[in-house]
Backbone as JSON, one array per atom type, in Angstrom:
{
  "sequence": "MLLFKVVSVSLRLFNLFCSGASFTKPIRSPGGGDSHILWCYGCYYFISIEWMKFYLASATIIEIMRMATLKVFYYSNSSPTRCSSLWVLEIHYFDEERHLTWDDCLYTWRVMNDSSPDGTVIRFNDRSAYFDYLCVTGVPHQFTCVSKLGDDYISSSPNITCTMISRPEEPWKKSEVHMQDGQYCLYSGGKTYIG",
  "N": [[-47.39, -9.17, 1.29], [-46.18, -6.8, 0.3], [-45.48, -5.62, 2.69], [-43.56, -7.38, 3.55], [-41.46, -6.93, 1.65], [-40.81, -4.23, 2.14], [-39.9, -4.38, 4.88], [-37.8, -6.24, 4.49], [-36.08, -4.77, 2.76], [-35.53, -2.55, 4.44], [-34.19, -3.81, 6.51], [-31.85, -4.62, 5.21], [-30.8, -2.11, 4.4], [-30.37, -1.1, 6.99], [-28.42, -2.9, 7.95], [-26.3, -2.52, 6.08], [-25.6, 0.17, 6.65], [-24.96, 0.04, 9.47], [-23.04, -1.95, 9.7], [-20.76, -0.88, 8.37], [-20.23, 1.3, 9.96], [-19.31, 0.16, 12.23], [-16.81, -0.99, 11.78], [-13.67, -2.12, 12.64], [-9.98, -1.95, 12.68], [-8.51, -5.16, 12.56], [-5.97, -5.91, 13.69], [-4.57, -3.65, 15.01], [-6.12, -1.14, 16.72], [-6.91, 2.25, 17.0], [-4.67, 2.3, 15.2], [-3.51, 3.73, 13.02], [-3.09, 4.84, 9.5], [-2.91, 3.11, 6.25], [-1.97, 0.49, 6.92], [0.52, -2.15, 7.17], [1.86, -5.42, 7.04], [4.57, -7.59, 7.55], [5.86, -10.88, 7.34], [8.64, -12.39, 8.61], [11.31, -14.48, 9.03], [10.17, -15.74, 11.47], [8.93, -13.7, 12.8], [6.51, -11.17, 12.99], [6.14, -8.02, 11.52], [4.77, -4.93, 11.94], [3.46, -2.04, 10.47], [2.35, 1.35, 10.36], [0.88, 4.55, 9.36], [0.76, 8.08, 10.15], [0.43, 10.77, 8.82], [2.98, 12.65, 9.38], [4.55, 10.93, 10.69], [5.54, 7.44, 11.5], [4.57, 4.24, 12.72], [6.04, 1.45, 14.12], [5.97, -1.97, 14.91], [6.81, -5.1, 16.44], [6.36, -8.61, 16.61], [6.06, -12.14, 17.69], [3.79, -13.59, 17.38], [0.45, -12.93, 16.1], [-1.55, -12.22, 18.0], [-0.03, -11.13, 20.08], [0.87, -8.85, 18.86], [-1.27, -7.13, 18.87], [-0.83, -5.85, 21.36], [1.72, -5.06, 21.44], [4.52, -2.79, 21.97], [4.63, 0.19, 20.19], [7.06, 1.62, 18.18], [7.95, 4.9, 17.42], [8.61, 6.82, 14.63], [9.66, 9.82, 13.03], [9.02, 11.78, 10.22], [10.48, 14.15, 8.16], [10.9, 16.58, 5.65], [11.84, 19.28, 3.99], [12.38, 19.75, 1.34], [11.21, 20.72, -1.85], [11.09, 18.77, -3.78], [10.43, 16.4, -2.62], [8.23, 14.29, -0.69], [5.75, 15.71, 1.4], [4.31, 14.43, 3.34], [3.72, 11.21, 4.75], [2.72, 8.27, 2.95], [1.31, 5.15, 2.41], [3.16, 2.96, 3.5], [5.51, 0.28, 3.23], [7.08, -2.75, 4.01], [9.69, -4.62, 2.8], [11.46, -7.65, 2.1], [14.52, -8.54, 1.08], [17.36, -10.38, -0.01], [18.21, -10.84, 2.75], [17.91, -8.36, 3.82], [15.92, -5.79, 5.14], [13.75, -3.53, 3.71], [12.3, -0.43, 3.73], [9.73, 1.19, 2.36], [7.98, 4.09, 1.06], [5.43, 5.88, -0.49], [6.48, 7.85, -3.05], [8.98, 8.07, -2.26], [12.15, 6.9, -0.83], [13.97, 6.31, 2.22], [16.56, 7.35, 1.63], [16.79, 8.01, -0.96], [14.83, 8.75, -4.06], [12.82, 6.42, -5.77], [11.65, 6.63, -8.3], [11.77, 9.2, -10.72], [9.6, 10.95, -11.27], [6.38, 11.75, -9.96], [5.09, 9.16, -8.07], [2.85, 7.8, -6.56], [1.44, 5.57, -4.13], [3.08, 3.28, -4.33], [4.35, -0.19, -4.72], [6.48, -2.99, -4.16], [7.15, -5.59, -6.51], [7.78, -8.97, -6.44], [9.49, -11.65, -8.16], [9.9, -15.09, -8.91], [12.36, -15.44, -10.17], [13.94, -13.91, -8.86], [13.94, -11.22, -9.72], [12.8, -7.87, -9.46], [10.18, -5.36, -9.39], [8.83, -2.13, -9.53], [5.7, -1.16, -8.74], [3.29, 1.14, -9.28], [1.29, 4.31, -9.18], [0.88, 6.02, -12.18], [0.97, 9.29, -12.57], [1.98, 11.57, -13.88], [1.93, 13.2, -16.84], [-0.13, 11.94, -17.87], [-3.81, 11.55, -18.52], [-5.44, 10.51, -16.51], [-5.18, 8.49, -13.43], [-3.13, 5.87, -13.8], [-2.15, 2.42, -13.39], [1.26, 1.6, -13.19], [4.41, -0.03, -14.09], [7.81, -0.54, -13.4], [11.07, -1.78, -13.86], [13.18, -2.69, -11.21], [16.56, -2.02, -9.99], [19.39, -4.27, -9.39], [19.89, -3.91, -6.76], [17.32, -3.84, -5.63], [15.98, -1.52, -4.95], [16.43, 0.73, -6.45], [15.77, 2.5, -9.5], [16.73, 2.66, -12.74], [17.44, 5.62, -14.58], [17.11, 5.45, -17.37], [15.28, 3.47, -17.89], [12.07, 2.87, -18.85], [8.62, 3.33, -17.82], [5.88, 1.05, -17.8], [2.57, 0.93, -18.64], [0.04, -0.9, -16.97], [-2.53, -1.13, -16.27], [-5.7, 0.64, -16.28], [-8.2, 2.93, -14.99], [-11.3, 1.55, -15.42], [-13.64, 0.4, -14.55], [-17.03, 1.47, -13.65], [-17.27, 2.31, -10.95], [-14.76, 3.37, -10.45], [-14.62, 5.55, -11.92], [-15.9, 7.71, -10.97], [-15.95, 10.82, -9.99], [-13.3, 11.52, -10.37], [-11.09, 9.82, -12.45], [-9.62, 7.07, -11.11], [-7.13, 5.03, -9.64], [-5.89, 3.1, -6.98], [-3.84, 1.96, -4.25], [-2.73, -0.59, -4.97], [-1.51, -3.95, -4.54], [0.59, -6.74, -3.96], [0.09, -10.27, -3.98], [1.29, -13.5, -3.09], [1.16, -16.76, -4.04], [1.33, -20.21, -4.32], [3.58, -20.21, -6.03], [2.98, -18.24, -7.78], [2.38, -14.8, -8.81], [0.23, -12.32, -7.9], [-1.36, -9.27, -8.76], [-3.22, -7.01, -7.1]],
  "CA": [[-46.21, -9.16, 0.38], [-45.54, -5.41, 0.29], [-44.85, -5.39, 4.1], [-42.29, -8.19, 3.65], [-40.5, -6.23, 0.88], [-40.46, -3.03, 2.99], [-39.14, -4.88, 6.0], [-36.51, -6.77, 3.93], [-35.12, -3.71, 2.25], [-35.07, -1.77, 5.58], [-33.12, -4.55, 7.25], [-30.61, -4.54, 4.36], [-30.12, -0.77, 4.6], [-29.82, -0.95, 8.4], [-27.27, -3.76, 8.05], [-25.37, -1.94, 5.34], [-24.98, 1.29, 7.45], [-24.42, -0.19, 10.76], [-21.73, -2.75, 9.59], [-19.74, 0.03, 7.96], [-20.0, 2.23, 11.03], [-18.73, -0.54, 13.38], [-15.57, -1.58, 11.32], [-12.33, -1.64, 13.2], [-8.93, -2.86, 12.16], [-8.38, -6.38, 13.32], [-4.74, -6.02, 14.54], [-4.41, -2.61, 15.92], [-7.21, -0.09, 16.44], [-7.05, 2.73, 15.62], [-3.57, 1.74, 14.48], [-3.03, 4.58, 11.87], [-3.59, 4.52, 8.2], [-2.09, 2.4, 5.45], [-1.19, -0.53, 7.65], [1.29, -3.22, 6.46], [2.5, -6.47, 7.94], [5.58, -8.52, 6.91], [6.25, -12.03, 8.1], [10.13, -12.67, 8.3], [12.04, -15.25, 10.07], [9.62, -16.09, 12.69], [8.46, -12.5, 13.4], [5.57, -10.26, 12.29], [6.44, -6.57, 11.57], [3.57, -4.18, 11.68], [3.82, -0.66, 10.23], [1.26, 2.22, 9.89], [1.34, 5.92, 9.25], [-0.05, 9.16, 10.53], [0.92, 12.03, 8.15], [4.42, 12.94, 9.41], [5.25, 9.92, 11.54], [5.11, 6.17, 11.36], [4.7, 3.42, 13.82], [6.57, 0.08, 13.84], [5.94, -2.87, 16.09], [7.15, -6.54, 16.02], [5.88, -9.78, 17.52], [6.23, -13.48, 17.15], [2.42, -14.03, 17.01], [-0.47, -11.85, 15.91], [-2.22, -11.8, 19.26], [0.95, -10.27, 20.86], [1.03, -7.74, 18.07], [-2.17, -6.14, 19.36], [-0.34, -5.1, 22.51], [3.21, -4.76, 21.31], [4.94, -1.43, 22.0], [4.86, 0.88, 18.97], [8.12, 2.6, 18.11], [7.51, 6.03, 16.58], [9.58, 7.48, 13.82], [9.13, 11.0, 12.43], [9.63, 12.06, 8.89], [10.34, 15.64, 7.85], [11.69, 16.95, 4.68], [11.36, 20.47, 3.45], [12.71, 19.94, -0.07], [9.98, 20.73, -2.7], [11.08, 17.65, -4.62], [10.12, 15.32, -1.69], [6.94, 14.28, -0.13], [5.63, 16.46, 2.71], [3.77, 13.53, 4.25], [3.94, 9.81, 4.44], [1.59, 7.48, 2.52], [1.5, 3.79, 1.85], [4.48, 2.38, 3.84], [5.59, -1.09, 3.22], [8.42, -3.44, 4.42], [9.98, -5.79, 1.9], [12.66, -8.4, 2.58], [15.28, -8.98, -0.03], [18.66, -10.74, 0.31], [18.44, -10.75, 4.13], [17.83, -6.96, 4.33], [14.5, -5.3, 5.2], [13.57, -2.3, 3.0], [11.11, 0.29, 4.04], [9.37, 2.17, 1.18], [6.77, 4.83, 1.15], [4.94, 6.75, -1.64], [7.44, 7.87, -4.09], [10.34, 8.29, -1.6], [12.85, 5.98, 0.11], [14.63, 7.04, 3.15], [17.72, 8.08, 1.26], [16.52, 8.56, -2.31], [13.55, 8.38, -4.71], [12.82, 5.26, -6.76], [11.26, 7.2, -9.55], [12.03, 10.74, -10.82], [8.31, 11.67, -11.32], [5.41, 11.38, -8.9], [4.62, 7.67, -8.2], [2.17, 7.44, -5.36], [0.94, 4.21, -3.88], [3.95, 2.2, -4.9], [4.62, -1.33, -4.04], [7.53, -3.77, -4.91], [6.71, -6.94, -6.98], [8.9, -9.83, -6.52], [9.2, -12.77, -8.98], [10.71, -16.27, -8.57], [13.72, -15.35, -10.71], [14.69, -12.92, -8.07], [13.87, -9.85, -10.19], [11.86, -6.97, -8.71], [9.62, -4.29, -10.15], [8.13, -1.08, -8.78], [4.37, -1.05, -9.18], [2.83, 2.49, -8.74], [0.37, 4.98, -10.01], [1.4, 7.01, -13.03], [0.16, 10.56, -12.53], [2.66, 12.53, -14.65], [1.85, 13.12, -18.3], [-1.36, 11.11, -18.37], [-4.99, 12.22, -18.17], [-5.96, 9.9, -15.33], [-4.2, 7.71, -12.74], [-2.97, 4.5, -14.37], [-1.16, 1.65, -12.68], [2.39, 1.44, -14.06], [5.35, -0.93, -13.5], [9.16, -0.31, -13.85], [12.02, -2.77, -13.31], [14.12, -2.12, -10.26], [17.9, -2.57, -10.14], [19.82, -5.38, -8.69], [19.74, -3.63, -5.27], [15.9, -3.98, -5.35], [15.48, -0.31, -4.44], [16.66, 1.83, -7.35], [15.35, 2.42, -10.85], [17.69, 3.4, -13.66], [16.65, 6.71, -15.31], [16.73, 5.2, -18.71], [14.25, 2.48, -17.87], [10.82, 3.52, -18.83], [7.57, 2.6, -17.09], [4.87, 0.4, -18.65], [1.17, 1.05, -18.09], [-0.42, -2.23, -16.91], [-3.96, -1.07, -16.13], [-6.26, 1.9, -16.16], [-9.53, 2.79, -14.42], [-12.33, 1.22, -16.44], [-15.0, 0.13, -13.89], [-17.86, 2.71, -13.4], [-17.0, 2.96, -9.57], [-13.36, 3.93, -10.56], [-14.74, 6.77, -12.78], [-17.05, 8.62, -10.38], [-15.61, 12.18, -10.26], [-11.95, 11.45, -10.97], [-10.71, 8.47, -12.8], [-8.49, 6.84, -10.22], [-6.72, 3.69, -9.15], [-4.99, 3.28, -5.89], [-3.69, 0.84, -3.24], [-2.4, -1.94, -5.51], [-0.69, -4.69, -3.67], [0.92, -8.05, -4.54], [-0.05, -11.4, -3.19], [2.07, -14.52, -3.57], [0.53, -18.0, -3.54], [1.59, -21.35, -5.17], [4.59, -19.79, -7.07], [2.37, -17.25, -8.69], [2.3, -13.43, -8.33], [-1.04, -11.68, -8.24], [-1.36, -7.88, -8.41], [-4.65, -6.52, -6.79]],
  "C": [[-45.4, -7.85, 0.44], [-44.88, -5.17, 1.64], [-43.54, -6.16, 4.1], [-41.19, -7.53, 2.8], [-39.97, -5.12, 1.58], [-39.52, -3.43, 4.2], [-37.8, -5.4, 5.51], [-35.52, -5.73, 3.54], [-34.73, -2.83, 3.51], [-34.03, -2.5, 6.36], [-31.82, -4.53, 6.49], [-29.93, -3.3, 4.53], [-29.54, -0.61, 5.92], [-28.51, -1.75, 8.5], [-26.07, -3.04, 7.31], [-24.73, -0.72, 6.17], [-24.34, 0.94, 8.75], [-23.13, -1.05, 10.73], [-20.56, -1.96, 9.25], [-19.34, 0.94, 9.13], [-19.14, 1.49, 12.15], [-17.4, -1.28, 12.99], [-14.4, -1.11, 12.16], [-11.18, -2.54, 12.62], [-8.65, -4.05, 13.12], [-7.15, -6.61, 14.17], [-4.56, -4.93, 15.51], [-5.43, -1.56, 15.62], [-7.04, 1.01, 17.52], [-5.89, 2.28, 14.7], [-3.03, 2.58, 13.38], [-3.49, 4.07, 10.53], [-2.55, 3.57, 7.44], [-1.32, 1.25, 6.07], [-0.58, -1.68, 6.72], [1.86, -4.18, 7.37], [3.41, -7.29, 6.96], [5.84, -9.64, 7.84], [7.75, -12.36, 7.68], [10.78, -13.3, 9.34], [11.51, -15.4, 11.44], [9.01, -14.87, 13.42], [7.58, -11.75, 12.46], [6.08, -8.77, 12.55], [5.28, -5.81, 11.09], [4.0, -2.66, 11.45], [2.54, 0.1, 9.85], [1.74, 3.61, 9.94], [0.35, 6.88, 9.78], [0.64, 10.45, 10.06], [2.49, 12.11, 8.28], [5.07, 12.0, 10.3], [4.75, 8.5, 11.22], [5.44, 5.36, 12.5], [5.17, 2.07, 13.3], [6.48, -0.81, 15.09], [6.34, -4.37, 15.57], [6.69, -7.43, 17.02], [5.98, -11.09, 16.87], [4.88, -14.01, 16.74], [1.55, -12.8, 16.92], [-1.03, -11.27, 17.17], [-1.25, -10.9, 20.14], [1.05, -8.83, 20.12], [-0.04, -6.63, 18.42], [-1.79, -5.3, 20.52], [1.05, -4.65, 22.46], [3.47, -3.24, 21.33], [5.23, -0.9, 20.58], [6.04, 1.8, 19.06], [7.67, 3.72, 17.08], [8.7, 6.64, 15.84], [8.9, 8.73, 13.15], [9.85, 11.27, 11.13], [9.39, 13.52, 8.6], [11.36, 15.91, 6.74], [11.06, 18.22, 4.03], [11.59, 20.77, 1.98], [11.35, 19.81, -0.89], [10.0, 19.57, -3.67], [10.69, 16.34, -3.82], [8.66, 15.42, -1.22], [6.8, 15.09, 1.13], [4.89, 15.63, 3.74], [3.96, 12.15, 3.83], [2.55, 9.12, 4.01], [2.04, 6.12, 2.13], [2.88, 3.2, 2.26], [4.39, 0.94, 3.64], [6.96, -1.55, 3.64], [8.57, -4.47, 3.48], [11.37, -6.42, 2.35], [13.37, -8.96, 1.37], [16.74, -9.23, 0.35], [19.06, -10.36, 1.74], [18.56, -9.27, 4.62], [16.25, -6.6, 4.19], [14.55, -3.84, 4.56], [12.26, -1.73, 3.33], [10.86, 1.28, 2.95], [8.07, 2.92, 1.54], [6.58, 5.75, -0.02], [6.0, 6.7, -2.66], [8.92, 8.15, -3.59], [10.83, 7.08, -0.81], [13.49, 6.89, 1.13], [15.76, 7.85, 2.64], [17.65, 8.62, -0.14], [15.26, 8.1, -2.93], [13.78, 7.27, -5.61], [12.6, 5.83, -8.13], [11.45, 8.7, -9.54], [10.71, 11.45, -10.86], [7.46, 11.13, -10.15], [4.99, 9.99, -9.08], [4.0, 7.27, -6.85], [1.73, 5.94, -5.27], [1.75, 3.06, -4.44], [4.08, 0.98, -4.02], [5.67, -2.13, -4.8], [6.85, -5.04, -5.28], [7.88, -7.67, -7.06], [8.52, -11.07, -7.37], [10.18, -13.89, -8.55], [12.1, -16.17, -9.1], [14.52, -14.33, -10.02], [14.64, -11.41, -8.69], [12.73, -9.17, -9.4], [11.44, -5.85, -9.62], [8.9, -3.35, -9.2], [6.81, -0.87, -9.42], [3.76, 0.25, -8.5], [1.78, 3.2, -9.64], [1.13, 6.0, -10.88], [0.4, 8.29, -12.96], [0.77, 11.76, -13.22], [2.51, 12.24, -16.13], [0.76, 12.27, -18.77], [-2.69, 11.73, -17.82], [-5.62, 11.77, -16.9], [-4.91, 9.11, -14.65], [-4.24, 6.32, -13.36], [-2.02, 3.78, -13.43], [-0.01, 1.31, -13.7], [3.37, 0.52, -13.45], [6.75, -0.47, -14.19], [10.07, -1.23, -13.18], [12.86, -2.06, -12.38], [15.53, -2.74, -10.53], [18.24, -3.79, -9.31], [19.82, -5.22, -7.14], [18.3, -3.61, -4.76], [15.32, -2.69, -4.92], [15.76, 0.89, -5.34], [16.16, 1.47, -8.74], [16.24, 3.18, -11.7], [16.87, 4.5, -14.36], [16.41, 6.39, -16.72], [15.8, 4.01, -18.88], [12.86, 3.18, -17.86], [9.7, 2.62, -18.21], [6.66, 2.0, -18.23], [3.57, 0.47, -17.97], [0.63, -0.36, -18.17], [-1.87, -2.25, -16.79], [-4.43, 0.42, -16.05], [-7.65, 1.87, -15.67], [-10.62, 2.52, -15.45], [-13.71, 0.89, -15.74], [-15.68, 1.41, -13.55], [-17.55, 3.3, -11.96], [-15.61, 3.47, -9.45], [-13.43, 5.18, -11.38], [-15.71, 7.76, -12.21], [-16.7, 10.21, -10.71], [-14.21, 12.2, -10.96], [-11.58, 10.09, -11.34], [-9.44, 8.09, -11.99], [-8.36, 5.39, -9.93], [-5.81, 3.92, -7.94], [-4.84, 2.08, -5.0], [-3.42, -0.49, -3.8], [-1.47, -2.63, -4.49], [-0.47, -6.09, -4.32], [0.64, -9.18, -3.59], [0.68, -12.56, -3.84], [1.48, -15.84, -3.16], [0.89, -19.11, -4.74], [2.57, -20.99, -6.29], [4.13, -18.81, -8.0], [2.34, -15.93, -7.99], [0.98, -12.83, -8.8], [-0.99, -10.23, -7.83], [-2.84, -7.5, -8.25], [-4.76, -5.06, -6.49]]
}
């Protein structure tokens, strides 16, 4: 019986370490960090980042996306009020326009006036949009906050305040630094889920 338990635990540990070591991204490997895919009018758009540059590819089917030519774009901004690197790029489609967002910056202006990393846009059926992001200014830990976007879907009024919608409560979110990150929205059956 003891031998069975030792072998069983050993196999579980082996499986745990080996399966994590062999993980690869299913679409593009290595593919860059913070990958994002958008389906829009019969085409997939894939985007990923590598610090000061991002990659964009498009294809009509996922299998072609694995081999599609990546277009490379470079981001540079020496302003101390802007990001020095790219994080969490996303493509959103509103009113027949594609909007590319990353961290707390847009290509031409910032959505929020304070630091707002890991942001994503939440859409609702009534065509309203909100910016969901991490609050890191004026709070002791990272909280998930939300703020209504303007009718253009990409700007936030300076007089609109943010609302905290969650905070790190699980033990694994409180290890050394209380943190939340990487929230994203899923849409199914007319409902919006924030994960």
